[in-house]
Every structure is written in C-alpha cells, then in structure tokens.
C-alpha positions in Angstrom: 6.6 16.4 12.1 5.8 13.5 9.5 8.7 11.2 9.1 10.0 11.3 5.5 12.2 9.0 3.4 13.0 8.4 0.0 10.9 5.9 -2.1 12.8 5.8 -5.2 12.9 9.5 -6.4 10.3 10.5 -4.5 10.5 12.2 -0.9 7.6 11.1 0.6 6.1 10.3 4.4 7.3 6.9 5.7 3.6 6.3 7.0 1.2 6.6 4.0 -2.5 5.9 3.6 -3.8 2.7 2.7 -7.1 3.7 0.7 -8.8 0.0 0.5 -11.1 0.2 3.4 -12.8 3.3 2.3 -14.4 1.6 -1.0 -14.4 -2.2 -0.5 -17.4 -4.0 1.3 -18.1 -2.8 4.7 -17.1 0.8 4.1 -18.6 4.0 5.9 -19.6 5.4 2.8 -18.6 8.3 0.3 -18.6 11.3 2.7 -16.6 9.6 5.4 -14.1 8.2 2.6 -13.3 11.9 1.6 -13.3 13.1 5.1 -10.8 10.4 5.9 -8.7 11.1 2.9 -8.6 14.8 3.8 -7.8 14.3 7.3 -4.6 12.4 6.9 -3.6 14.8 4.1 -4.2 17.7 6.3 -2.2 16.0 8.9 0.8 15.9 6.7 0.6 12.2 4.7 1.9 12.6 1.6 1.6 8.9 0.2 -1.6 7.6 -0.9 -2.3 3.9 -2.0 -5.1 2.6 -3.8 -5.9 0.0 -6.8 -7.7 -0.5 -9.5 -9.6 -3.4 -7.6 -10.7 -1.4 -4.5 -14.1 -1.7 -5.1 -17.3 -3.7 -3.9 -17.9 -6.5 -6.1 -20.8 -6.2 -8.4 -20.9 -2.7 -7.9 -19.0 0.7 -10.1 -15.2 -0.4 -10.6 -12.3 1.7 -9.7 -14.0 3.6 -7.1 -11.0 3.5 -4.8 -8.9 5.5 -7.4 -12.0 7.6 -8.1 -12.6 8.6 -4.6 -8.6 9.6 -4.4 -9.0 11.6 -7.6 -11.9 13.4 -5.8 -10.2 13.7 -2.3 -7.3 15.5 -3.9 -9.4 17.6 -6.5 -11.4 19.0 -3.4 -8.2 19.5 -1.1 -6.7 23.0 -0.8 -3.0 21.6 0.0 -0.1 21.2 -2.1 -1.4 18.4 -4.6 2.2 18.4 -6.2 3.3 17.1 -2.8 1.4 13.8 -2.8 2.8 10.6 -4.0 -0.5 8.4 -5.4 0.2 4.8 -5.9 -2.2 2.2 -7.3 -1.9 -1.4 -8.2 -3.2 -3.3 -11.7 -4.0 -7.1 -11.9 -6.8 -7.9 -9.7 -10.7 -7.5 -10.0 -13.5 -8.1 -7.5 -16.2 -10.7 -7.9 -18.7 -13.1 -5.6 -17.7 -16.9 -5.5 -20.7 -19.5 -5.7 -21.3 -19.0 -2.1 -21.9 -15.3 -2.2 -18.3 -14.6 -0.9 -16.3 -11.4 -2.4 -13.3 -12.6 -3.5 -10.1 -11.2 -5.9 -9.7 -12.9 -9.2 -6.1 -12.4 -10.8 -6.0 -11.1 -14.4 -2.3 -10.8 -15.3 -3.1 -11.0 -19.3 -0.8 -8.5 -21.0 -3.5 -7.4 -23.2 -5.6 -6.7 -19.8 -3.0 -4.9 -18.0 -2.3 -2.4 -20.8 -5.8 -1.6 -20.2 -6.4 -1.4 -16.7 -3.2 0.9 -16.5 -4.7 3.4 -18.6 -8.0 3.1 -17.2 -6.3 3.9 -13.7 -4.5 6.8 -15.0 -8.2 8.4 -16.3 -9.6 7.3 -13.0 -6.9 9.2 -11.0 -7.4 12.1 -13.6 -3.6 12.2 -14.3 -1.3 11.8 -17.4 1.1 9.8 -15.6 0.7 7.8 -12.6 3.4 8.3 -10.0 3.9 4.6 -9.0 2.4 1.7 -10.8 2.2 -2.0 -9.1 1.7 -5.2 -10.8 -0.7 -6.2 -7.8 -0.5 -10.2 -7.7 0.6 -13.1 -10.1 -1.6 -14.8 -12.0 -0.5 -18.0 -12.3 -2.2 -18.8 -15.7 0.2 -16.3 -17.1 4.1 -16.4 -16.9 4.9 -13.5 -14.7 7.6 -12.1 -17.2 4.8 -11.5 -19.7 2.9 -9.6 -17.2 5.9 -7.7 -16.2 6.8 -6.8 -19.8 3.2 -5.2 -20.1 4.1 -3.3 -16.8 7.4 -2.2 -18.6 5.2 -0.9 -21.6 3.0 0.8 -19.7 6.1 3.0 -18.1 7.7 3.2 -21.6 4.5 4.7 -22.8 4.5 7.2 -20.1 1.4 6.1 -18.4 3.4 5.4 -15.3 6.6 7.2 -14.4 7.8 4.4 -12.1 7.0 0.6 -11.1 6.3 -1.8 -8.4 5.7 -5.3 -7.8 3.4 -6.5 -4.8 3.0 -9.9 -3.0 6.1 -11.0 -4.6 8.5 -13.9 -3.8 12.4 -13.1 -4.6 12.5 -15.3 -7.6 9.5 -12.9 -9.0 11.3 -9.7 -7.8 14.6 -10.7 -9.5 12.8 -11.3 -12.7 10.7 -8.0 -12.6 14.3 -6.2 -12.1 15.7 -8.0 -15.1 12.7 -6.3 -17.2 12.2 -3.3 -15.4 15.6 -2.1 -14.4 16.0 1.1 -12.6 12.2 1.8 -13.0 11.3 -0.7 -10.4 11.5 1.0 -7.0 9.3 -0.6 -4.5 8.1 -4.0 -3.1 4.8 -3.8 -1.7 4.3 -7.2 0.5 2.3 -7.8 3.7 4.4 -7.7 7.0 3.2 -7.3 10.6 4.0 -9.1 13.8 1.3 -12.1 12.5 2.7 -11.9 8.7 6.7 -12.4 9.4 6.9 -14.7 6.1 8.2 -12.0 4.0 11.1 -11.1 6.1 13.3 -12.5 3.5 12.1 -10.1 0.8 12.1 -7.3 3.1 16.1 -8.0 3.7 16.5 -8.7 0.1 15.1 -5.2 -0.6 17.3 -3.5 1.7 20.5 -5.1 -0.3 19.0 -3.9 -3.4 18.0 -0.1 -2.3 14.1 -0.9 -3.2 11.6 0.6 -0.9 9.5 -2.0 0.9 5.7 -1.0 1.4 4.2 -2.9 4.1 0.5 -3.6 3.6 -1.8 -4.6 6.2 0.9 -3.2 8.9 -1.4 -3.9 11.7 -2.7 -7.5 10.7 -5.6 -6.8 8.6 -9.3 -6.9 9.5 -10.6 -9.0 6.6 -9.4 -12.4 8.2 -9.2 -13.8 11.8 -5.6 -13.9 13.8 -3.7 -14.8 16.9 -4.6 -11.6 18.8 -1.9 -12.7 21.6 0.6 -11.7 19.0 0.2 -8.2 19.7 0.1 -8.6 23.8 3.9 -7.6 23.7 3.3 -4.5 21.9 0.0 -3.4 24.3 2.9 -3.9 26.8 4.9 -1.2 25.3 1.9 0.8 24.2 0.9 1.3 28.0 4.6 2.3 28.9 4.4 4.9 26.3 1.0 6.1 26.8 0.2 5.5 23.3 -2.2 3.0 21.0 -0.6 -0.5 20.4 -1.1 0.6 16.9 1.4 3.2 17.2 3.9 0.6 18.5 3.4 -1.7 15.9 4.1 0.7 13.2 7.1 2.3 14.7 8.6 -1.2 15.0 8.2 -2.0 11.2 9.4 1.4 10.3 12.6 0.8 12.6 13.4 -2.0 10.5 15.4 0.1 8.0 15.2 3.6 6.1 13.7 1.3 3.2 10.6 0.7 5.2 7.2 2.2 4.4 3.9 1.5 6.2 0.5 1.8 4.3 -1.9 1.4 7.4 -5.9 1.8 6.2 -8.6 3.4 8.0 -12.4 3.4 8.0 -12.5 6.8 9.9 -10.4 9.8 10.1 -9.6 9.2 14.1 -8.0 5.9 13.0 -5.5 7.2 10.1 -4.5 10.2 12.7 -3.7 7.8 15.4 -1.6 5.9 12.7 0.1 8.6 11.6 1.8 9.6 14.9 3.7 6.3 14.7 6.6 8.2 13.1 7.5 10.3 16.0 7.3 7.5 18.8 11.0 6.6 20.1 11.0 3.0 20.8 14.1 2.1 23.4 16.4 -0.9 23.3 14.1 -2.4 26.6 11.4 -2.0 23.9 12.8 -3.7 21.1 14.0 -6.4 23.4 10.5 -7.1 24.3 9.1 -7.0 20.8 11.6 -9.1 19.2 
C-alpha cells in the first residue's frame, strides 16, 4: 500500500516520480520514458513532477511535460487521482564550452507565457501545481512571484509552489500568494542538508516540503561515504540503501514528500517501496 499524505488540498503519494532523467541529456529514449512512467503509475504512484525546462539543450523544448501528457493519455488507470506538478523559470542551453546549462528567466512577461505553454504541453486547462523553478537574480523576486500569482488568478494553475528558495524568499512568496502557496521544493538528502532550516520552517507553516534529488542526484560528483550508514541499515533490512534514504527523509515529518528520479522502471519501482519500510530507533541513531 503506497503511503499517502496531504499536499495542500491534494491527497497524493508521499513518494512521487521526478520525471527529469527521462527527458534531459543521457536519457534512454521516448519508449523507455513512457514505460517508466507507466510502471510507477501502475504501482500506485499518484504524484508526477516535471518542468518546462526538462528537455535536452538544442532539441525540442518541453519534452518532459509532453512525455507526461502522453504517458497519462495512454495509461488506463484513474487519471483524476494523479497530481501533476510542473515548474517555470528555467530554460536549457549550452555554455561556450559546450556544457549543458540551465539559464534562469524570471521576467514576468516570460513567466506568463511559460505557464500557459506548460498547460498546453500537459494538455490541461488548469495545472494542478505550478512552481517558480528558481530565482532569476536579474529580476526582483517579488515581481516573478506576482506573475505566478497572475497565472493562478487567471486559472492557468490551481495552486502555486516555490522551488530552490531561502526562508526570506519563501516569506516574500507567502505574502503575495497567500493560501494558494502550498509547497516548497528544495534539494535535500544526506549530502545536501543545508536546506534543513527551510524544511523545519515549512513544518511550522503547514507547507509541504517536496525534496528533489532525495538520493543525492547523479549529475554532480559527491562524497559516496555519506551513504555508508544507510547501506548498513539496508543490509539489516534486506533492502536497497536508496529505500533507506527515502524512508529516513519521509520520517522528517508528515509534510515531507520525495520525488526520486529514474532512468528505467526497475529503479522507480524500488524507490516506491520506501513508504513501506519501517525504521526503528536503532536505525535512526545510526543515520543521524
């Protein structure tokens, strides 16, 4: 039985599916992407997270959102149960050295266009949950959030979220969006603990904290030894260490959600089992 929690007004699964790896560089192709999304939906996942910017630089834009739409259109399960979240405010490009990058674009007039394009790509009249992806330092944060509010007011999105934010930015967004703000999406994992303050603040405010790259991510190198205690606990329970990491994160509070990514069905199916894993006091003492 999948673990469900309330994300704002939505009853959805605490473990969602982060779509990003299926459509950025080094993905395994369209068919594997559809197969992977169908596998998670068939297993009971009811929370899919994507973004306007989930595409390979130089290729078709919004392929992530379009893949999600196709996966839902071709899935025979209860589509009305699935919370689909997307994000605006980033694009894709290459730098001078040919490295893929994520340029920021928080200009209000552009955000208004991106939000409407997201709805079109997803094939919906109203997006369930629309995030501001990341602050553009060239645009005052309040101006970007005012554009997000306009999208909610116009019915392009039902609810709003903010991503990659500080507490100060979160307070700015709260002041503008009010009760239409239901979620914060920040990176958090055993190797990215610097957003603990935002996680705790969300608990006090009653906001969902949606944890991206909860397993550390794969695009940047990191200290693998940080996961050694999780491997020890995994061996005790006879599960993958990834399941232990996700269960540890979910235990941070009922406001916690995780959206692990996956390149193939087997990976996401393993992650989705973490909601059933019961860690004991000895485990938590070891994990910190």
